[in-house]
C-alpha positions as CSV (number, residue, x, y, z in Angstrom):
1,M,95.2,83.8,121.2
2,S,94.5,85.3,117.8
3,E,97.2,85.0,115.1
4,A,99.2,88.1,114.2
5,P,98.1,89.8,111.0
6,F,100.0,89.1,107.8
7,V,101.4,92.7,107.9
8,T,100.9,95.7,110.1
9,S,102.7,98.3,107.9
10,L,102.5,98.9,104.2
11,F,104.3,101.3,101.9
12,H,103.1,102.3,98.4
13,P,105.3,104.6,96.3
14,T,103.2,106.1,93.5
15,D,103.8,108.2,90.4
16,F,100.0,108.9,90.0
17,A,100.0,106.9,86.7
18,D,97.1,104.6,85.8
19,A,99.5,101.7,86.4
20,S,99.5,102.5,90.1
21,E,95.7,102.2,90.6
22,V,95.6,98.4,90.9
23,A,98.6,98.3,93.2
24,F,97.0,101.0,95.4
25,D,93.8,98.9,95.6
26,H,95.9,95.9,96.8
27,A,97.8,98.0,99.4
28,L,94.6,99.6,100.8
29,A,92.6,96.3,100.8
30,M,95.4,94.5,102.8
31,A,95.7,97.5,105.2
32,V,92.0,97.2,105.9
33,R,92.1,93.4,106.3
34,C,95.1,93.6,108.6
35,K,94.1,96.9,110.4
36,G,97.5,98.3,109.5
37,E,99.2,101.5,108.5
38,L,99.5,102.4,104.9
39,T,102.0,105.1,103.8
40,I,101.6,106.5,100.3
41,L,104.6,108.4,99.0
42,H,105.0,110.6,95.9
43,A,108.2,112.3,95.0
44,D,108.5,114.8,92.2
45,P,110.6,117.9,91.7
46,A,107.7,119.7,90.0
47,V,104.6,118.5,91.9
48,H,104.7,118.6,95.7
49,G,102.9,119.9,98.7
50,D,99.2,120.8,98.5
51,D,99.2,120.5,94.7
52,A,100.4,116.9,94.9
53,F,97.8,115.9,97.5
54,D,95.0,116.7,95.0
55,H,96.4,113.9,92.9
56,F,96.9,111.2,95.6
57,P,94.7,108.1,95.4
58,A,91.3,108.8,97.0
59,V,91.3,106.7,100.1
60,R,88.0,107.6,101.6
61,R,86.2,107.6,98.2
62,T,87.6,104.2,97.5
63,L,86.6,102.8,100.9
64,S,83.1,104.3,100.4
65,R,82.8,102.6,97.0
66,W,83.8,99.4,98.6
67,G,81.1,99.8,101.3
68,Y,83.4,100.2,104.2
69,L,82.5,103.9,104.9
70,P,79.4,106.0,104.3
71,P,79.7,108.6,101.6
72,S,81.3,111.9,102.7
73,S,82.8,110.4,105.8
74,P,85.3,112.6,107.6
75,E,89.0,111.8,107.4
76,S,88.9,110.5,111.0
77,A,86.5,107.7,110.0
78,V,89.2,105.7,108.4
79,F,90.8,105.0,111.8
80,D,87.7,105.4,114.0
81,R,85.7,102.8,112.0
82,L,88.4,100.6,110.4
83,A,91.4,101.0,112.7
84,V,93.5,101.8,109.6
85,R,96.1,104.6,109.6
86,I,96.9,106.4,106.3
87,K,99.9,108.6,105.8
88,K,100.4,110.6,102.6
89,I,103.8,112.0,102.0
90,S,104.7,114.4,99.1
91,L,108.3,115.3,98.6
92,R,110.1,117.6,96.2
93,A,112.7,115.1,95.2
94,R,114.4,114.5,91.8
95,S,114.6,110.8,92.4
96,P,111.5,108.8,93.7
97,V,113.8,105.9,94.3
98,V,116.1,107.9,96.6
99,A,113.0,109.4,98.4
100,A,111.6,105.9,98.9
101,H,115.0,104.6,100.1
102,D,115.4,107.4,102.6
103,Y,111.9,106.8,104.0
104,L,112.4,103.1,104.3
105,N,115.8,103.6,105.9
106,E,114.1,105.6,108.7
107,F,110.8,103.8,109.1
108,H,110.4,100.0,109.1
109,T,107.7,98.6,106.8
110,D,106.5,95.0,106.5
111,L,105.4,95.2,102.9
112,I,106.1,97.4,99.9
113,V,103.4,97.4,97.2
114,L,104.8,98.4,93.9
115,A,103.2,98.9,90.6
116,T,105.0,97.6,87.5
117,E,104.5,98.5,83.9
118,G,103.2,95.2,82.8
119,R,105.5,93.2,80.5
120,E,108.2,95.9,80.9
121,G,109.0,94.6,84.4
122,L,110.2,97.5,86.6
123,P,108.3,100.9,86.5
124,A,110.1,103.5,84.5
125,W,111.1,105.6,87.5
126,L,113.1,102.7,89.0
127,K,116.5,103.4,87.4
128,P,118.7,100.3,87.7
129,S,121.7,101.8,89.5
130,L,119.5,103.5,92.1
131,A,117.3,100.4,92.5
132,E,120.5,98.4,93.3
133,Q,121.5,101.0,95.9
134,M,118.1,100.7,97.6
135,A,118.1,96.9,97.3
136,R,121.3,96.5,99.3
137,E,119.9,98.3,102.4
138,T,116.2,97.4,102.7
139,R,114.8,94.0,103.8
140,S,111.0,94.3,103.3
141,M,108.8,92.0,101.4
142,T,107.7,93.5,98.1
143,L,104.4,92.8,96.2
144,F,104.8,93.6,92.5
145,V,101.4,94.3,90.9
146,Q,101.5,94.4,87.1
147,R,99.5,97.0,85.2
148,D,97.9,94.4,82.9
149,V,96.6,92.0,85.6
150,S,93.5,92.2,87.7
151,G,95.3,90.8,90.8
152,F,93.7,89.3,93.9
153,V,91.7,92.3,95.0
154,R,88.3,93.0,93.4
155,R,88.3,96.6,92.4
156,D,84.5,97.0,92.8
157,S,84.4,95.7,96.4
158,G,87.9,95.6,97.8
159,N,87.4,91.9,98.6
160,I,90.6,89.8,98.7
161,S,90.1,86.7,96.6
162,I,92.8,84.1,96.7
163,A,92.2,80.5,95.8
164,R,95.6,79.3,94.7
165,I,99.2,80.4,95.5
166,L,102.2,79.2,93.7
167,V,105.5,78.9,95.5
168,P,108.5,78.1,93.2
169,V,111.2,76.5,95.3
170,A,114.9,75.9,94.8
171,H,117.9,74.9,97.0
172,T,119.1,78.5,96.8
173,P,117.6,80.8,98.0
174,V,116.1,78.7,100.8
175,A,112.4,78.0,100.3
176,Q,110.9,77.9,103.8
177,P,110.4,81.7,104.1
178,A,108.3,81.8,101.0
179,V,106.1,78.8,102.1
180,A,105.6,80.5,105.5
181,S,104.7,83.8,103.9
182,A,102.3,82.1,101.5
183,T,100.6,80.4,104.4
184,R,100.2,83.6,106.2
185,L,99.0,85.4,103.1
186,A,96.4,82.7,102.5
187,R,94.9,83.5,105.9
188,L,93.8,86.9,104.6
189,V,90.8,85.0,103.2
190,D,88.2,82.8,104.9
191,T,87.7,80.5,101.9
192,P,89.8,77.4,101.0
193,V,93.3,78.1,99.5
194,E,95.6,75.7,97.8
195,I,99.3,76.3,98.0
196,V,101.2,74.7,95.1
197,V,104.9,74.1,95.7
198,L,106.8,73.9,92.4
199,H,110.3,72.7,91.8
200,V,111.8,72.9,88.3
201,G,114.7,70.6,87.6
202,Q,116.0,67.0,87.9
203,D,117.5,67.4,91.4
204,P,115.6,66.4,94.5
205,M,112.8,68.6,95.8
206,P,114.3,71.1,98.3
207,F,113.5,70.5,102.0
208,I,110.6,72.8,103.0
209,G,109.5,71.2,106.3
210,E,106.2,69.6,107.1
211,L,103.3,71.2,105.3
212,Q,100.3,70.9,107.5
213,D,97.6,73.4,108.1
214,P,93.9,72.4,108.6
215,Q,92.8,75.5,106.7
216,L,95.0,75.0,103.6
217,T,95.7,72.4,101.0
218,F,99.3,71.8,99.9
219,R,100.4,70.2,96.7
220,E,103.8,69.5,95.3
221,E,104.5,69.8,91.6
222,R,107.7,68.9,89.7
223,S,108.6,69.8,86.1
224,R,111.6,70.2,83.8
225,G,112.6,73.0,81.5
226,H,113.3,76.7,81.9
227,V,112.4,77.9,85.4
228,V,110.7,81.1,84.4
229,D,108.8,79.5,81.5
230,E,107.6,76.7,83.8
231,I,106.4,79.2,86.4
232,E,104.6,81.1,83.7
233,R,103.0,77.9,82.4
234,V,101.8,76.8,85.8
235,V,100.4,80.2,86.7
236,R,98.4,80.1,83.5
237,D,97.4,76.4,83.6
238,L,96.4,76.4,87.3
239,D,94.9,79.9,87.3
240,V,97.2,81.1,90.1
241,D,96.3,84.2,92.0
242,V,99.7,85.1,93.3
243,V,103.3,83.9,93.1
244,V,105.4,83.9,96.3
245,M,109.1,83.4,95.9
246,T,112.3,84.0,97.9
247,T,115.0,86.2,96.6
248,D,118.6,86.7,97.7
249,G,118.5,88.9,100.8
250,R,121.6,90.8,99.8
251,D,119.4,92.4,97.1
252,G,116.8,93.3,99.7
253,F,114.0,95.6,98.5
254,L,113.7,94.3,95.0
255,G,115.1,90.8,95.6
256,A,117.4,89.7,92.8
257,M,116.1,92.4,90.5
258,G,119.2,92.7,88.5
259,R,118.8,92.4,84.7
260,G,117.9,88.9,83.7
261,S,117.3,87.6,87.2
262,H,114.5,85.1,87.9
263,T,112.6,87.5,90.0
264,E,112.6,90.2,87.3
265,R,111.6,87.8,84.6
266,V,108.8,86.2,86.7
267,V,107.4,89.7,87.4
268,R,107.5,90.4,83.7
269,M,105.9,87.2,82.6
270,A,103.5,86.0,85.3
271,A,99.8,86.8,84.8
272,C,99.4,87.6,88.5
273,P,101.0,89.6,91.2
274,V,104.4,88.4,92.6
275,L,105.4,88.6,96.3
276,A,109.2,88.6,96.8
277,I,110.5,87.5,100.1
278,P,114.1,88.6,100.8
279,V,116.3,86.0,102.6
280,M,119.9,85.8,103.5
281,N,121.5,82.5,102.7
282,A,124.5,81.2,104.6
């Protein structure tokens, strides 16, 4: 029996800014690899309907550039040839966050792929109060792709390239979901992947179960110091491709994205995408 794909549904809210291009490439490449459904949403009170669709990321042109489709392929080729479903939604809405929240409240998605403005952390359109409202009610994984990083998807080919994943672990939130998600993410590639489990502090390494997978290499790292600084250092020193970390499930969509949280600071500082896995601790 073949293993279930990493995700089957992806959601990418976009403001059509340059910062969204790398995040879009990640969303589309994973949709292709998993043969899933990708929903792209844009909400703007001024640009909507047919006018907005002219500005949406060019799915078929991108797939053609990557070599997945012949040039000038019809819209139907995306599903007929690749088994990928694309939904583009344009809404006249004053708040993109509320529009995204309403969509996610009605339609389940496995993974949200969100562009961030580099070292500024959250994108400008995610106003804190509305983000917290969305966070309380949505339980999807979120991949944060910073504007100033290349990420793990090659823009010229759409190939997913992951050699090393960092999983920071603590006693709270529980670490097992991040390790499990990292393991499944690693299987998006057919080349060897090392998963580095990092614990910062003097207390014992949190229990994360038996780490055995014939296709993967696991390594435990311990360090002392400031958690976010140590994560940033390890990302840099080990040339990490993606950080996978659990966040408090009560904060859902954005994990613990409140001002000054570990998740927000890791997103700001890490030189690679960050995958946040919401969990609910007892």
